[in-house]
N, C-alpha and C positions, 0 to 999 in steps of 0.2 A: 613266085616260088623260091624258097630259100636256097642259097648257094652253099654247098658243102665244100669245106677245105679239102683240097686234093692232097693226098699224102705224097711226101718227097720220095721219089724212087732212087735219087742219086745221093742219099745220106750215107756217107762212108765212115770208116774208122777214124779218119782225121777229124771229122766233125764231132764225133763222140769224145775224143780226147780234148778238143778245144772247149766244149761245154763242161766237161768234167773239171778242167782247170779253173773255169769261172766259178764253179760251185765251191771248189776248195778255197779259193781266195775269199769268197764271201763268208764261208764258215770260219776261216782263220781270223778275218777282221772282227766278226761277231765274238769269237772266243777272246780276243785281246780286249775288246770292250767290256765283256763280262768280267774278265780278270781284274780290270781297273775298278769296276764297280764294287766287286767283292773286296778288293784291297782297301778301297775308300771306306766301305762299311766296317771292315775289320779295324781300321785305324780309328774311326769315329767311336766305335764301341770301346776300344782301349782307352781313348781320351776321356770318355765319360766315366769309365771305371777308375781311372787315375784320379779324376776330380773328386769322386766319391771317397776314395781312400785318403786323399789329401785333406778333405774336410774333417774326416774322422781323426786323422793324425793331428790336425790343428786343434781339435777339441781336447785330445789327450795332452798336447803340449801346453795348452792353457791351464788345464788341471794340474799338470806337473809343476809349471812355473809358479802357480798360485800357492801350491803346497810348499815349494822351496822358499818362497818369499816369507811364508809363515815360520818356517824353520829358521831362516836367517834372523827373524825377529828374536828368536830365542838364543841362538848361538853366534850370530854375527857373520855367518858364512853359509853357503848352500851350493848345491850342484847347479851346473849350467847344462843346457841342452847339448852344447858341444862336447861336454865331458862324456856324454853317453854315445853320441853319434860317431865321434872321431876315434874312439877307442875300440869300436866294434866293426869288424869287416862287413862290407855290404850295406852299410847304413849311412853312407855319405854320398852327396851329389857327385863327388869325384868318381864314384863307382859306375856312373853312367857313361859308357863308351860310345854308344851310337849317336849319330848326328840326327837332329830332329827333322831336317829337310831331306837328307839323303836316305835315311832308314827310319821313317816315322814310326812304323809298328814296333820295330826293335827298340826304339827309344822309349816309347810308352811302356813296353814290356819290362825294360830294365828299371824305369822310373817307378813302376808299380812294385817291383821287387824291393827296391830301396825303401819306398814308403812303408810297405808291409813290415820290413825289418825294423823300421823306426817304431811302428806301432807295437810290435812284439817286444821291443826293448822298453817302451814306455809303460806298458801294462804292469809288470812287476815293480817298476820304479815308483809308480803312483801308489800301489799298495804298500810298499816299503815306506814311502813318505807319510802315508796315513798312520802307520805303526809308529814312526818316529815322532810325529806330532802328538800322538796319544801318550807316549812315554815322556815327552817334554812337558806336556800339560800336567802330568802327574808330578814331575819334578818341580814345576813351578808352584803348584798348590802345596806340595810338601815344604818348600823353602819359604814361601810367602804367607801361607795360611796355616801351616802346621798339620795338614791332613795326613794322618797316618803316623805322626810323630808323637813321642811321649817324653816326659822329663825324667824318666827312670834310667837313663844311661849312666854308666860309670859306677863308682862306689862312693861311699861317704856322703858328704854334702851334695856332690854332683848328682847323686841319684835322687835327691829330694827337691831339687830346684831346676828350673829351666836354664840352659846355657848353650853356647855354640856347638858343644859336643853332641847335642841332641838333634842336630839338623845337618848331618854330614852326608856325603855321597854314599859312603859305606852303609850307613843306617837306612838310607833310602832303598838301596838295592836289597838289603836284608828284608825290608818290610814288603816290597812289591815284587821282587824277583829273587826269591830265596833259592831257586834252583840254579841260578847263574853263579859260576865259580868266581871267587874273589879275584879281582884284577882283570876280569874279562867283561866288564860293563860295556854296553853299547857306546860307540864313540861320541854320539850326540849327547849322552848323559854326562860323560866326562867333560865335554866342551861346555855344557851348560853350568855345571858346578864350578868349573874353572873361571867362567865369566861372571857368574853371579854369586855373591857372598851373602850370608845371612845378615839381615839388618839388625843392629843392636837394639834399636827401639822396638822392633818386633819381639825380640827375646824378652825385653823388659815388660812389654805388654802381656806376653804369655805368663810371665812370672807373677805379675799383678793379678791376672785372672786366677792363677792357682791359689794365691794367698786369699783372694776374695772367696773362692769356693771353700777353702779350708775353714775360714772364719765363719762363713755362712753355715756350714755343717755343724761347727761347734755351737753356734747360736741356736740352731734348730734342736740340737741335743739338749741344751739348757732349757729351751722353751718347752720341749716335750716333757722334761722332768718337772718344770714349774706348773705346766698345765695339768699334768697328772696329779700333782699335789693339790691343785685347786679343785679338780674333779672329786678327789677323795674327801675333801673337807666340805665341799658345797652341799647344800641341802636344796634340792630342787624336786619338782614333781617328776614322776616317772617319765611322762611324755617329754618334759624339758630335758631330763637327763639323757634320754635316748637320742633326742635331736642333737644335743651338745656332743655326745659321743660320736655320732655320725659325722658331724662337721669336723670334729677333731681328727678322726681317722683319715678323712679325705685330705685335710690340710697337711697332715704329717706324711702323706704319700703312701699310707698302708693300704688304702682301698682306692680303686680306680673310679673316677666319676664316669657316668654313662658314656660320655663322649670319648673318653680315653680308650675304651674297649674298641670302638670303631677306628680310632686313630691307629691303634696298635695293629689291627687287622689290615688297614691300608698300608702301613709301613712294612708289614710282613710280605704283602703282595709286591710292593715296589722293590724290596730287597731280593725277591726271587726273579722278577721279570726284567728289571732295569739292566742287570748285567747281561742277560740274554740279548736284549735289544742292542746293547753296545757291542757285544761280540759279533753279532750277525751284521753289524753295520759295514764291516770290511767286505763281506760277501755281496752287499748291496751297492758297492761303489759305482760300478759301471752302469747298472740300472738307474741309479740316482742321477748320474751325469746325463743319460739319455732322457730321463723324465724332466730334468730341469731345462734341457734344450727344447723339449717338446712344448713347454709352456712359454717359449719366447715368441718373437715376432714371426709372422708367417714368412716362409721362404725355405730354401734348401736346407739350412741348418735345423729348422723346426721339423721338417720331414725326416731328416736323418736322425734327429733326436728321438722322434716317435718310433722309427724303425729300430733304433738301438734299444729303447726301453722294451719294446715287444720281444725282441730276440733274447735280451738278457733275462726277461721274465720267463721266457721259454726255457732258458738254461736253469734257472732256479727251480722251475717245476720239474725238470728232468732229474735234478739232484735230489729232490724230495721224493720222486716216484721213478726210480731207475728202471723199473720193469717196462716202462713205456719206451725205452730206448730201442728195443727190438722192433717196435712198430716203424721206427724211422731209420732202420738199417745201421744203427750205431753199435759197433761190436763191444762185447763185454770188457775187453782190455783197453778200450779207448776212454781216457779220462775226460769227463765232460767239462771239468773246470779248465782244462788245458786247450780245448777247442777254441780257436780264435773267433772273435765276433764276426769277422767277415765270412769264415767258413760256415758258422752256424746260421748266419743270416741267409746265405745262399740256400742252405738246406731248408730252413724254415719258409723262405719265400717260395721255394719249389712246391711245398705242400699247400701254401696259400693260393697258388695260381691254378690249382686243379681241384675241382669239387670231388668229394668222396670221403671215405672213412678216415683216411690219414689227415685230411685237412681238419675235420672235426676233432680228431684226437689231438692234433697240434694246438688247436684253439683251447681245448680243455686243459692241456698241460700249461699253456701260457696263462690261463686264468688262475690256476693254482699258484703259479709263480707271482702273479700280480697281488693275490691275496696275501702271500707271505711277505712281499715287499712292503705293502702298506701296514702290515702288522709290526714291521720293524722300523716304522717311522719314528724319528726322535720324539715326536709329539706323544707317543705312547709311553714314554718314560716319564714318571712323575717325580717332581722335586720333593725330597724329604722335608724341606723347610715348609713348603706349601701344605704338605700333609699334616704336619704338626700344627699348622694354623687352622686346620679344619677341612682341607680338601679331601674328598672321599675318592678312593681308587676302586672302581668297579671291577668285577671279575673279568678275567681275560678268557672268556668262553671260547672265542674263535681260535685263539692261539692254543688253548688247552686241547681243543679238539684235534688240531693239527699235530700237536705233540703226542697225543694218544694214538693217532693214526700212525705216526712215525715209529712209536714204540712197538705197536703191533707188528709192523713190517720188520723191525729189528729182531723181535722174537722169532718170527718166521725164518729170517735169514740165519739166526743162530742155530736153528734146528738143522740147517743144511750145511753151512760153512761158517766157522768163526771168522775166517778172513774176510768173507763177503759182508758179514755182520759188522766188523770193525770199519770196513770201507764206508758202509752206509752210515754208520754212526758219525764218522768224520764229515761226511757230506751234510748231514742234518745239523751238526754243530756249526758248519759254515753258513747255513741259511736260516737257522732258528736260534743259534747260540746256546743250545742245551745239549749236554752230553748224555746220550741214551745209555751209556755203559754204567753210569752212576745210578744204578737201579734203587739202591737204598734211599737215595734222596728223591728220586723221580716218582717212585710208586706212591708214597704218601700224598704228593701233590695231585697225582692222577686220581687217587681215591677221593680226595676232596672234590675234584671236578665231577666225578661220577656220582657220588653220594649226596653232594650238597648243591653245588652251583647248577648242574644240568637239571636236576629234579626241581629245584626252586623255579627255574624258568618255565618248566612244563606245567606244574600244578599250582604255582604261585603261593606256596607255603614256606615261610622262612625255616631254615634248618635242614631242608632236604629230607632225606630218608629218616634221619633221626628226629625230625621235627613233626612228623605226621603219623597218625594211626590209620592203617589201611581201611579199617572198618568204618571210620568216620568220614571217608572221602565220598564224594558223589560218584555216580556211575562213570561220568565223563572223566573225572580226575583219576579214578582207578584204571580206566582203559589207557589213558595217556601215560601214567606211571608204569604200568605193566609193559606197554610197547617199548618205552624208553629203556627199561631195565633188560628186556630181552635183546634189544639192539646192542646194548653195551656188552651183554654176555657173549653174543655171537660174533660181534665185530672186534671187540677189544679183549675178549677172553678174561673178563672180570665179572664175578657174581656179586651184585650189590647186596642182595638179601643175605647171602652167606658171608659176605666180606672176605672172599677168597679169590686168588688168581687161579685161572684155569689152565691146565696143561694141554688138554685136547677135548674135542667134542666129536663123537662119531656120528654116522648117518642117522642112527636111531635117536639121537639126542642125549645119549649117555655121556656124563661129564666125568672127566678125571681131573681132580684138583692137584695143584702143585704140592 
């Protein structure tokens, strides 16, 4: 039979107090242990965060130093990292006051602050370095290749011949930067022209080219006159005469050979899109750095590079479609370009960690940014020399569609607020290199896309809307053409059939044209 424990009948207040003291000591010991664990965890997380920031800072430093080395090649001097860090408060290691062993968390906290300040300083410095290199490259081509220069400077004989006066800093600024006041040229331009002087042999070569061209033109004029006289007196058959005249016209440059028409079309496309790709290149800088790192050897730098590319693509997508910012809790007064990569990465990663509509929306915005990034690849810019040799430049249908979408958004913003419309136009210029406010230039290009390139791709008939007769199309071609034209009408507010821009379309489908 089981023995039951007998209750203590002599258990008094002193026993209660003793047991309570034991419990308090136990709980206190556990609390101290928990505090130590939490502190260690906090310090560990801070150390990891600092390491991530330092890797990012190191990437930016490498990019900055590389750009400065290139600048030094042009002007013989460049900035040093110490020039940036030591002149700005909160950006030097000396600003860390906490001891690593005595106050580890505070140390890491202060170190993160210093590192973040360094990143914030490097960002604009890298962009400025890119701008400097672009200006220096222009100056180099002007001085060594004569790009943008002419021999018509001065008066008298100077205006008729090449000379040192045709390749001065003042003329360079007048050609490429006409809005900059005289005497206020960027310092690097002044340093470049001070260090590099025009080569006399180059001047002599340009003058020889001018004389050769003049002689050639005179010879051609004489040849044209002689050939015309020969044609006038020759007796040939009508077929022979027609053929001779055709060859003559082509030789004299009065009629384009079939290939010339295509070359001119390709050159026209390159002249329109190449500057856009170049302008947008600055806005792609940090995405490019991340993309380049993501292609490197497997490791922390590659992972960080991939993360940087994704979050910078997310930024590009937000600039292109600012309406999405409300989904992510970004206030209208917050400038997307000024949000640091770290802040945006924390925001983006927070959406990626949780399934749901926001995660899908963030992925959609990122994909738009990636599409824009690859459309701005330097490979998409064609060399005019290659085009003249026969390289064909295909239509930029993807880019045109994005420009058309941006222009539709711009028109919507304009109906609400000119200020918001201007802000959006600046953001689009940053990511696509096209100014939506220049509607007189933009609209003809979009019309070409709507009426020609897009319809050619759908129905496969050259010339687009002007190149086909609707009655001669198959049922399938008619349906495809009609669907596309209706989409253009409703999405982009342009009527292909009427060749008119639309002001509004009501619920019943009634159209009011501009």
